[in-house]
C-alpha positions in Angstrom: 350.4 203.4 64.1 347.8 205.1 61.8 344.1 205.4 62.1 341.4 207.6 61.1 339.8 208.7 64.2 341.6 208.5 67.6 339.6 208.0 70.8 340.7 208.6 74.1 338.6 206.9 76.7 336.5 203.7 77.2 333.7 204.9 78.8 330.0 204.3 76.9 331.0 207.5 74.6 334.3 206.2 73.8 333.5 202.5 73.4 330.1 203.3 71.3 331.6 205.8 68.9 333.8 203.1 68.1 331.3 200.7 67.3 329.2 203.3 65.4 332.1 204.4 63.0 332.8 200.6 62.6 329.5 199.9 61.6 329.9 202.8 58.7 333.9 201.4 57.5 335.7 204.1 59.7 339.1 203.0 61.8 339.3 204.0 64.9 341.6 203.0 68.3 340.9 203.9 71.6 342.8 204.6 74.5 341.8 203.6 77.9 343.8 204.4 81.5 342.1 201.6 83.2 342.3 197.8 82.5 339.2 196.1 80.9 338.4 194.5 84.6 338.5 198.0 86.2 336.2 199.7 83.5 333.7 196.5 83.6 333.4 196.3 87.2 333.3 200.3 87.8 329.4 199.8 89.2 327.3 202.7 88.1 323.2 203.3 87.8 321.7 203.6 84.5 319.1 204.9 83.7 318.7 205.0 79.6 315.9 206.8 77.8 313.7 206.3 74.8 316.6 207.4 72.6 319.8 205.7 73.8 317.9 202.5 74.2 316.9 203.1 70.3 320.2 203.8 69.3 321.9 200.6 71.0 319.5 198.2 69.8 319.9 200.0 66.1 323.6 199.2 66.8 323.4 195.5 67.7 324.2 196.2 71.0 320.8 195.9 73.1 320.1 192.4 73.0 321.0 192.3 76.4 319.8 195.1 77.5 316.6 194.3 76.1 316.7 191.1 78.3 318.0 192.2 81.6 317.2 195.9 81.8 314.3 196.3 83.4 311.7 198.6 81.5 309.8 200.8 83.5 306.9 203.0 82.3 306.9 205.3 85.1 308.3 206.9 88.0 306.6 208.1 91.8 307.3 211.3 93.1 306.8 210.8 97.3 305.9 214.0 99.6 304.2 215.0 102.4 303.6 211.2 103.6 302.3 210.4 100.0 303.3 208.7 96.4 302.2 209.8 93.6 302.7 207.9 90.2 304.0 210.0 87.1 302.7 207.8 83.9 305.6 208.1 81.4 304.2 206.0 78.8 300.6 207.4 79.0 301.8 210.8 78.6 304.5 210.4 76.3 304.3 206.8 74.6 307.7 206.5 75.5 309.5 204.2 78.4 312.9 204.0 80.0 315.0 201.2 80.9 316.9 201.0 84.3 320.1 198.9 83.1 323.5 199.8 84.6 326.3 202.2 82.7 329.1 199.3 83.6 326.9 196.8 81.8 326.4 199.0 79.0 330.3 198.8 78.7 330.3 195.2 78.9 328.2 194.9 75.8 329.8 197.4 74.0 333.7 195.6 74.8 332.3 192.6 73.6 330.9 194.5 70.3 334.5 195.8 69.7 336.4 192.7 70.5 334.4 190.5 68.3 334.6 192.9 65.7 338.8 193.2 66.0 338.4 196.9 67.3 341.8 198.2 68.6 341.4 198.5 72.5 344.5 199.5 74.1 344.0 199.7 77.8 346.4 200.8 81.0 347.9 203.7 78.7 349.9 206.3 80.2 351.2 209.9 79.6 349.0 211.0 76.9 349.4 213.9 75.0 347.7 215.5 72.3 349.7 216.9 69.4 348.6 219.2 66.3 345.0 219.2 67.0 344.7 222.4 64.6 345.9 220.6 61.5 344.7 218.1 59.6 346.9 215.6 60.7 346.4 215.2 64.7 348.8 213.0 66.6 348.4 211.1 70.2 351.6 210.0 71.7 351.1 207.7 74.7 352.9 204.6 76.4 351.7 201.5 76.7 353.1 198.0 77.8 356.5 200.1 78.6 356.5 201.2 74.9 356.3 205.0 74.0 353.7 205.0 71.1 352.3 207.2 68.8 349.0 207.3 66.6 349.2 209.6 63.6 344.8 210.2 62.8 342.4 212.4 60.8 340.6 213.4 64.3 340.9 213.1 68.1 338.1 212.4 70.3 338.1 213.1 73.8 335.6 210.7 75.7 338.5 210.8 79.0 335.6 212.4 81.5 335.9 215.5 83.5 339.3 214.9 84.8 341.2 213.7 81.1 343.8 215.2 79.3 341.4 216.4 76.1 339.4 219.2 77.3 342.5 221.1 78.9 343.6 220.9 75.1 341.2 223.0 73.9 342.6 226.7 73.1 342.1 228.5 76.9 341.3 231.7 74.7 338.0 230.2 73.1 336.9 228.1 76.0 334.3 229.1 78.3 333.0 227.2 81.4 329.8 227.1 82.9 329.5 226.0 86.5 327.4 225.2 89.7 328.5 223.2 92.7 325.7 221.8 95.0 326.3 221.9 99.0 325.2 218.4 99.6 326.0 215.0 97.7 324.6 211.8 97.1 325.2 208.7 99.8 324.5 205.7 97.7 324.0 201.9 98.5 323.7 198.7 96.8 321.4 196.1 99.2 320.6 192.7 98.9 316.9 192.5 98.8 314.1 192.1 96.3 312.9 195.5 95.2 311.1 198.0 97.4 309.2 199.3 94.3 308.4 198.4 90.8 309.5 202.1 89.7 311.7 204.6 91.1 310.8 206.5 93.7 311.8 209.9 94.2 311.2 211.7 97.5 311.3 214.9 99.0 311.6 215.1 102.4 312.5 217.9 105.2 315.5 215.7 106.2 316.4 215.8 102.4 316.0 214.0 99.2 316.0 210.3 99.0 316.1 207.8 95.8 314.6 204.0 95.2 316.2 202.1 92.2 316.9 198.6 91.5 319.4 196.8 89.8 318.0 193.3 89.5 315.2 191.3 91.3 317.7 190.7 93.9 319.8 193.7 94.3 318.5 197.5 95.3 320.1 200.9 94.6 319.1 203.3 97.3 320.4 207.1 97.9 319.9 209.6 100.3 321.2 213.5 100.4 324.3 214.1 102.5 327.0 216.5 103.2 329.6 215.6 100.3 332.1 216.1 103.0 330.9 213.2 104.6 332.6 209.9 104.8 331.1 206.3 104.6 333.0 205.5 107.6 330.3 207.7 109.7 327.3 205.7 108.8 326.7 202.5 110.1 324.2 200.3 108.8 321.4 200.5 111.1 322.2 204.6 110.7 321.8 204.4 107.4 318.5 202.2 107.2 317.0 204.9 110.0 317.5 207.3 107.7 315.9 205.7 104.8 312.8 204.7 106.8 312.6 208.3 108.4 312.7 209.7 104.5 311.0 207.5 102.6 307.7 206.0 104.3 304.4 207.3 104.2 300.7 207.0 105.0 300.1 204.0 103.3 302.5 201.1 105.3 304.7 200.6 102.6 308.3 200.8 103.8 311.7 199.9 102.4 312.9 196.8 102.0 316.2 196.0 104.0 319.2 193.6 103.4 322.8 193.3 103.6 324.9 196.4 102.0 327.7 195.4 100.5 328.7 198.9 98.8 328.7 202.1 99.8 330.4 205.6 98.5 329.4 209.2 98.5 329.2 211.3 95.3 329.5 214.7 94.9 326.4 217.3 92.7 327.6 219.7 90.1 326.4 220.9 86.8 329.1 221.8 84.4 329.3 222.4 80.5 332.5 223.6 78.9 332.1 225.1 75.4 333.1 225.1 72.6 333.1 221.3 72.0 335.5 221.2 69.4 338.9 223.0 68.0 340.3 221.9 64.7 340.5 218.5 64.5 339.8 217.6 68.3 336.1 217.0 69.6 334.7 216.3 73.3 332.0 214.2 73.9 330.5 212.8 77.3 331.7 214.2 80.7 334.7 215.3 79.1 332.9 218.3 77.9 330.0 218.5 80.6 328.4 217.4 83.9 324.9 216.9 85.1 323.7 216.2 88.8 322.4 212.6 88.8 318.8 214.0 89.5 317.9 214.2 86.1 319.3 210.7 84.8 320.8 212.3 81.7 324.5 211.9 82.2 324.9 208.6 79.8 322.2 209.8 77.8 323.7 213.1 77.1 327.3 211.1 76.2 325.4 208.6 73.3 323.7 211.8 72.1 327.0 213.4 71.5 328.7 210.7 70.0 325.8 209.6 67.5 326.0 213.6 66.5 329.8 212.9 66.0 329.4 209.3 64.0 326.6 211.1 61.8 329.3 213.8 61.2 332.4 211.8 60.4 330.3 209.4 57.9 329.5 212.3 56.3 333.2 213.5 56.0 334.4 210.2 55.0 331.5 209.2 52.3 330.7 212.6 50.8 334.2 215.1 51.9 331.6 217.4 53.4 332.1 219.0 56.9 329.2 220.9 57.6 327.8 218.7 60.1 331.3 218.7 62.6 331.0 221.9 62.1 327.9 222.2 63.4 328.3 219.4 66.4 328.9 221.7 69.4 325.8 223.8 68.8 323.6 220.7 68.1 325.4 219.2 71.3 324.8 222.2 73.4 320.9 222.3 72.7 320.2 218.8 73.9 323.3 219.5 77.0 321.4 223.2 78.4 318.0 221.3 78.0 319.6 218.3 80.3 321.6 220.8 82.5 318.0 222.7 82.9 316.1 219.5 84.1 318.4 218.3 86.1 319.1 221.2 87.8 315.2 221.7 88.1 314.5 218.4 89.4 317.5 218.7 91.9 316.1 222.1 92.9 312.7 220.5 93.4 313.7 217.5 95.4 316.4 218.2 97.7 316.6 220.4 100.7 318.9 223.4 100.8 320.7 225.0 103.7 319.9 228.4 102.6 315.9 227.6 102.4 313.7 229.6 103.9 310.4 229.1 105.0 308.6 230.8 102.3 310.9 228.9 99.6 310.2 225.7 101.3 306.4 226.2 101.2 307.2 227.2 97.5 308.8 223.9 96.8 305.9 222.4 97.9 303.4 223.9 96.3 305.1 223.3 93.0 305.5 219.6 93.6 301.8 219.7 94.4 301.6 221.5 91.1 303.4 218.8 89.2 301.4 216.0 90.5 298.1 217.6 90.2 298.3 219.2 86.5 298.5 217.1 83.1 300.6 219.9 81.5 303.2 219.6 83.9 303.2 216.2 84.5 303.6 215.8 81.0 306.3 218.2 80.6 308.2 216.3 83.6 307.8 212.7 81.4 308.9 214.3 78.4 312.0 215.5 79.8 312.8 212.3 81.5 312.4 209.8 79.0 314.0 212.3 76.2 312.6 214.6 74.3 314.8 214.5 71.2 
């Protein structure tokens, strides 16, 4: 098999890159280890920045996002028994849309299939070859056959546990990581939304988050031990914890309902650099992870592949490689800013085991500054809606 760009991974990064390349007349083949049904059924939250919304819309895959996504013009910070609204649109002129990641994947899969794009699901034994040459290749198994793709470029969009990052030359690679001592316990609930906008709550018992997925489904999270197990949490215990952390002095209460999904996710910050070597490029979770507090994960993936698509378009139309050669530097500028914002939001809102009475008072004072200072609220809002 022969193509111009071989893409490993059919998450938002790989699918969007394939679609953007198609719009510019560049061929690609996408390889994915899971089935189409699996990637479309893996439920993940999604907060889309203004820039991400614009990229999806301009690429012709934003219609359902606009029709079904929840456009939010603000968020709320809750602490000390009170809620404080940060007006994103008034402060920045921009907004965000709550639209789950798996719905973005459905839209992108549909667009690629409608364009007769080549998506190969349930592939295994993926190996990269000759990435330091101008003729890299990918070998794999699919449908019981051993196959090979010869390409001009290989793009790794296969996530943190994929095969592409380990293929980067070890002597050139540098990894930066912080693992947090807590995780998020997440639930999906059949109920009307408790709030029109997301609520980020800081409490001495730990962080909590109120979000929505649809008019009939809520997504709620609370800080927990990452080594805990969902079986240790009955529905009654979950609701008692959420009520304790979220409710305030104005009589507002979180809406209860039937919990139909529970899960625990760990929290880490991770960046691997460089994001390119020869004809291999990394994008999305293959190169970086952010804690979900800053709502940046999918947005960074979209930003990465938008840069890559521009570089590949320049290569094929003009025969130039300066945008591709500058990919790592350009991507990292955005990535480290998002890492900083996600770290800051995590530090601002979570309860840390090593906290001292002094550091807890500093955390509360910083929250008070954010909600009382227009300058600090604007900085939060600019980063939340996307600074680039």
